[in-house]
PADODO-106036 format. One record per residue (C-alpha): residue number from 0; y negated, z negated, x. Coordinates in steps of 0.001 Angstrom, whole numbers, plus 500000, padded with zeros to 6 digits. Layout:
REM residues N
+-----+--------+--------+--------+
|   n |      v |      w |      u |
+-----+--------+--------+--------+
| NUM |      Y |      Z |      X |
...
+-----+--------+--------+--------+
***
This chain:
REM residues 254
+-----+--------+--------+--------+
|   n |      v |      w |      u |
+-----+--------+--------+--------+
|   0 | 380994 | 679082 | 686169 |
|   1 | 381201 | 679867 | 682482 |
|   2 | 384564 | 680534 | 680534 |
|   3 | 384282 | 684223 | 681122 |
|   4 | 383888 | 683828 | 685011 |
|   5 | 386771 | 681647 | 685086 |
|   6 | 388946 | 684199 | 683164 |
|   7 | 387921 | 686951 | 685319 |
|   8 | 388396 | 684948 | 688493 |
|   9 | 392026 | 683709 | 687357 |
|  10 | 392804 | 687224 | 686298 |
|  11 | 392926 | 688647 | 689811 |
|  12 | 394229 | 685608 | 691575 |
|  13 | 397941 | 685402 | 691002 |
|  14 | 398147 | 681915 | 692440 |
|  15 | 395636 | 680586 | 689979 |
|  16 | 396720 | 678861 | 686694 |
|  17 | 396306 | 680347 | 683256 |
|  18 | 392439 | 679230 | 682153 |
|  19 | 392214 | 676295 | 679862 |
|  20 | 391390 | 677049 | 676129 |
|  21 | 393336 | 680281 | 675776 |
|  22 | 395562 | 680337 | 672611 |
|  23 | 397772 | 682812 | 671296 |
|  24 | 397376 | 684166 | 667575 |
|  25 | 401111 | 684334 | 667069 |
|  26 | 401904 | 680907 | 668603 |
|  27 | 403387 | 682317 | 671950 |
|  28 | 402834 | 680577 | 675068 |
|  29 | 399386 | 681354 | 676400 |
|  30 | 400221 | 681092 | 680001 |
|  31 | 403052 | 683617 | 679632 |
|  32 | 400868 | 685957 | 677709 |
|  33 | 398100 | 685846 | 680340 |
|  34 | 400600 | 686391 | 683167 |
|  35 | 401721 | 689582 | 681535 |
|  36 | 398109 | 690578 | 680972 |
|  37 | 397253 | 689881 | 684765 |
|  38 | 400143 | 691876 | 685734 |
|  39 | 399217 | 694752 | 683701 |
|  40 | 395562 | 694454 | 685148 |
|  41 | 396945 | 694429 | 688742 |
|  42 | 399405 | 697397 | 688296 |
|  43 | 396558 | 699519 | 686688 |
|  44 | 394167 | 698903 | 689691 |
|  45 | 396965 | 699439 | 692187 |
|  46 | 398010 | 702714 | 690559 |
|  47 | 394362 | 703871 | 690245 |
|  48 | 394180 | 703366 | 694131 |
|  49 | 397576 | 705169 | 694672 |
|  50 | 396012 | 708015 | 692722 |
|  51 | 392823 | 707947 | 694691 |
|  52 | 394437 | 707873 | 698070 |
|  53 | 397809 | 709814 | 698074 |
|  54 | 397615 | 710667 | 701857 |
|  55 | 396841 | 707178 | 702670 |
|  56 | 399783 | 706075 | 700588 |
|  57 | 402252 | 708768 | 702255 |
|  58 | 401085 | 707639 | 705850 |
|  59 | 402428 | 704034 | 705191 |
|  60 | 404839 | 704447 | 702343 |
|  61 | 404724 | 703139 | 698960 |
|  62 | 405644 | 699449 | 699437 |
|  63 | 403264 | 698900 | 702258 |
|  64 | 400264 | 700667 | 700432 |
|  65 | 400881 | 698559 | 697282 |
|  66 | 401091 | 695477 | 699001 |
|  67 | 397907 | 696166 | 700892 |
|  68 | 396219 | 697476 | 697741 |
|  69 | 397200 | 694119 | 695826 |
|  70 | 395291 | 692133 | 698518 |
|  71 | 392380 | 694434 | 698176 |
|  72 | 392424 | 693948 | 694228 |
|  73 | 392272 | 690229 | 694707 |
|  74 | 389451 | 690414 | 697312 |
|  75 | 387470 | 693131 | 695723 |
|  76 | 387266 | 693167 | 691736 |
|  77 | 386216 | 696349 | 690005 |
|  78 | 382144 | 696337 | 689569 |
|  79 | 382332 | 699383 | 687147 |
|  80 | 384161 | 700333 | 684071 |
|  81 | 384732 | 703849 | 685667 |
|  82 | 388173 | 703642 | 687159 |
|  83 | 387779 | 706651 | 689548 |
|  84 | 385066 | 704772 | 691121 |
|  85 | 387186 | 701785 | 692245 |
|  86 | 388235 | 701392 | 695844 |
|  87 | 384988 | 702898 | 697415 |
|  88 | 385288 | 700547 | 700090 |
|  89 | 389095 | 700456 | 700490 |
|  90 | 388534 | 702209 | 704060 |
|  91 | 386584 | 699431 | 705256 |
|  92 | 389156 | 697117 | 704047 |
|  93 | 391868 | 698881 | 705959 |
|  94 | 389842 | 698913 | 708998 |
|  95 | 389926 | 695213 | 709169 |
|  96 | 393488 | 694787 | 707671 |
|  97 | 395684 | 693665 | 710576 |
|  98 | 399131 | 694906 | 709427 |
|  99 | 397587 | 698450 | 709295 |
| 100 | 396607 | 698386 | 713017 |
| 101 | 399581 | 700481 | 713870 |
| 102 | 398313 | 703478 | 712146 |
| 103 | 394798 | 703474 | 713656 |
| 104 | 393715 | 706619 | 711741 |
| 105 | 394503 | 705299 | 708460 |
| 106 | 390916 | 704240 | 707591 |
| 107 | 389361 | 707647 | 708534 |
| 108 | 392101 | 709252 | 706173 |
| 109 | 390941 | 706818 | 703420 |
| 110 | 387404 | 707857 | 703915 |
| 111 | 388111 | 711520 | 703799 |
| 112 | 389956 | 711017 | 700438 |
| 113 | 386908 | 709072 | 699044 |
| 114 | 384735 | 711886 | 700099 |
| 115 | 386840 | 714141 | 698238 |
| 116 | 386706 | 712306 | 695280 |
| 117 | 382868 | 711538 | 695500 |
| 118 | 382627 | 715583 | 695968 |
| 119 | 384550 | 716276 | 692836 |
| 120 | 382459 | 714048 | 690702 |
| 121 | 379164 | 714847 | 692339 |
| 122 | 376310 | 716551 | 690044 |
| 123 | 376946 | 719659 | 688800 |
| 124 | 374065 | 721464 | 690512 |
| 125 | 373204 | 725121 | 690431 |
| 126 | 373772 | 726971 | 693789 |
| 127 | 371507 | 729471 | 695384 |
| 128 | 372933 | 733375 | 695313 |
| 129 | 374626 | 733509 | 698710 |
| 130 | 373355 | 736983 | 699334 |
| 131 | 369755 | 736120 | 698441 |
| 132 | 369967 | 733216 | 700881 |
| 133 | 371264 | 735669 | 703670 |
| 134 | 368494 | 738220 | 702854 |
| 135 | 365851 | 735435 | 702828 |
| 136 | 366737 | 734034 | 706087 |
| 137 | 367025 | 737442 | 707710 |
| 138 | 363199 | 738237 | 706669 |
| 139 | 361906 | 734864 | 708149 |
| 140 | 359536 | 735115 | 711221 |
| 141 | 360150 | 731471 | 711943 |
| 142 | 362585 | 728526 | 711324 |
| 143 | 359772 | 725832 | 711694 |
| 144 | 358854 | 725626 | 708043 |
| 145 | 362092 | 726473 | 706279 |
| 146 | 364188 | 723703 | 704635 |
| 147 | 367630 | 724227 | 703183 |
| 148 | 368682 | 721952 | 700270 |
| 149 | 372535 | 721171 | 699970 |
| 150 | 374640 | 720635 | 696937 |
| 151 | 375176 | 716813 | 696182 |
| 152 | 378895 | 717335 | 697029 |
| 153 | 378426 | 718063 | 700687 |
| 154 | 379180 | 715300 | 703015 |
| 155 | 380531 | 715110 | 706652 |
| 156 | 382957 | 712823 | 708385 |
| 157 | 383290 | 712305 | 712107 |
| 158 | 386590 | 710841 | 713475 |
| 159 | 388202 | 710029 | 716829 |
| 160 | 391438 | 711181 | 715117 |
| 161 | 392825 | 714428 | 713758 |
| 162 | 391933 | 713751 | 710314 |
| 163 | 391464 | 717231 | 708932 |
| 164 | 394993 | 718164 | 710250 |
| 165 | 396781 | 715154 | 708945 |
| 166 | 395299 | 715503 | 705704 |
| 167 | 396097 | 719080 | 705606 |
| 168 | 399601 | 718734 | 706681 |
| 169 | 400099 | 716297 | 703588 |
| 170 | 398972 | 719295 | 701209 |
| 171 | 401943 | 721465 | 702324 |
| 172 | 405515 | 721148 | 703971 |
| 173 | 404110 | 721120 | 707470 |
| 174 | 405720 | 718794 | 709823 |
| 175 | 403381 | 715808 | 710411 |
| 176 | 405429 | 714777 | 713416 |
| 177 | 404343 | 717849 | 715302 |
| 178 | 400670 | 716900 | 715115 |
| 179 | 398502 | 715200 | 717743 |
| 180 | 396678 | 712437 | 715672 |
| 181 | 394561 | 711503 | 718863 |
| 182 | 392689 | 714614 | 718902 |
| 183 | 389236 | 713764 | 717276 |
| 184 | 387988 | 715905 | 714652 |
| 185 | 384994 | 716029 | 712184 |
| 186 | 385229 | 717388 | 708624 |
| 187 | 383087 | 718989 | 706061 |
| 188 | 383715 | 718291 | 702452 |
| 189 | 382172 | 720163 | 699559 |
| 190 | 382870 | 721397 | 695981 |
| 191 | 382970 | 725142 | 695383 |
| 192 | 382971 | 725596 | 691711 |
| 193 | 385529 | 723085 | 690456 |
| 194 | 387624 | 723135 | 693917 |
| 195 | 386916 | 720635 | 696435 |
| 196 | 387385 | 722073 | 699891 |
| 197 | 387679 | 720398 | 703519 |
| 198 | 386847 | 722149 | 706529 |
| 199 | 387107 | 721250 | 710447 |
| 200 | 383759 | 721554 | 712072 |
| 201 | 382206 | 720543 | 715428 |
| 202 | 379897 | 717828 | 716396 |
| 203 | 376819 | 720236 | 716224 |
| 204 | 377495 | 721440 | 713009 |
| 205 | 377932 | 717770 | 711552 |
| 206 | 374588 | 717029 | 713151 |
| 207 | 372999 | 720125 | 711684 |
| 208 | 374280 | 719447 | 708047 |
| 209 | 373341 | 715801 | 708299 |
| 210 | 369714 | 717041 | 709465 |
| 211 | 369562 | 719142 | 706295 |
| 212 | 370442 | 716136 | 704353 |
| 213 | 367518 | 714320 | 705822 |
| 214 | 365247 | 717368 | 704946 |
| 215 | 364243 | 718406 | 708223 |
| 216 | 363315 | 721926 | 708956 |
| 217 | 365939 | 724306 | 710247 |
| 218 | 364208 | 724563 | 713615 |
| 219 | 364516 | 720688 | 714225 |
| 220 | 368120 | 720724 | 712688 |
| 221 | 369132 | 723406 | 715030 |
| 222 | 367570 | 721470 | 718054 |
| 223 | 369384 | 718349 | 717050 |
| 224 | 372381 | 720199 | 716649 |
| 225 | 372257 | 721814 | 719998 |
| 226 | 371673 | 718151 | 721508 |
| 227 | 374880 | 717195 | 719904 |
| 228 | 376851 | 720260 | 721142 |
| 229 | 375742 | 722908 | 723482 |
| 230 | 378243 | 725242 | 721730 |
| 231 | 376809 | 724843 | 718493 |
| 232 | 376856 | 728241 | 716562 |
| 233 | 374154 | 728362 | 713988 |
| 234 | 375373 | 731754 | 712387 |
| 235 | 378807 | 730272 | 712107 |
| 236 | 377817 | 726907 | 710537 |
| 237 | 375265 | 728620 | 708111 |
| 238 | 377784 | 731234 | 707099 |
| 239 | 380078 | 728508 | 706207 |
| 240 | 377806 | 726689 | 703812 |
| 241 | 376576 | 730147 | 702366 |
| 242 | 379967 | 731493 | 701804 |
| 243 | 381089 | 728325 | 700198 |
| 244 | 378186 | 727779 | 697908 |
| 245 | 376987 | 724877 | 699349 |
| 246 | 373208 | 725731 | 699403 |
| 247 | 371290 | 724923 | 696343 |
| 248 | 367746 | 725755 | 697400 |
| 249 | 365672 | 727692 | 700366 |
| 250 | 362311 | 726304 | 700662 |
| 251 | 359508 | 727766 | 702723 |
| 252 | 356420 | 725678 | 703231 |
| 253 | 353206 | 727110 | 704343 |
+-----+--------+--------+--------+
***
């Protein structure tokens, strides 16, 4: 390992000594200066995670979250200079973090918050005019050769827990204690202009949206959605996507 690698490794491991060969310009003890710098780096990364996952933090408390985030920082150093990208896999870390097992929905809440971050920073792609999409769909004789392209911010999340209700309760003064977290929910996340929105959707709508992401024709996407849920409502799901400006293109192939 080169000098730079040793420096980076020691920077994220509090139990490691100051790397050899460091010196201070003003003659101060290199070890103490390095300790201050290491503490600043740790604090910055932990604060970045706290800013990115506010509801996750609220669910377990500041002390628990920062202790957990400190261990994450040691295990997963940044791979990008863009700070808001840090913590992409925090939810997976939480999933395997034994002390968090008493809050089993914590990992899915973190996944929802990460999808919101991704939606906010998704490419600024122009969307199709909602009325034009509705008019075009109404005139189509068949759905077999029609494809809808969704905005890059659109994502879904299926959970065994009430992730949408839990997340929404922390955006207001609603009492979280009255919620039933064991009721599974699915979420739709998208960016409408500059506002990231979260909706509770059924499993059929999740399958339908994921099929559109895979560039399946509408007819096949509807068939898959009905397989996932016999109560799937095409008009309701399409209306949600159209009204919240989530469709960028409607393609009809001969």
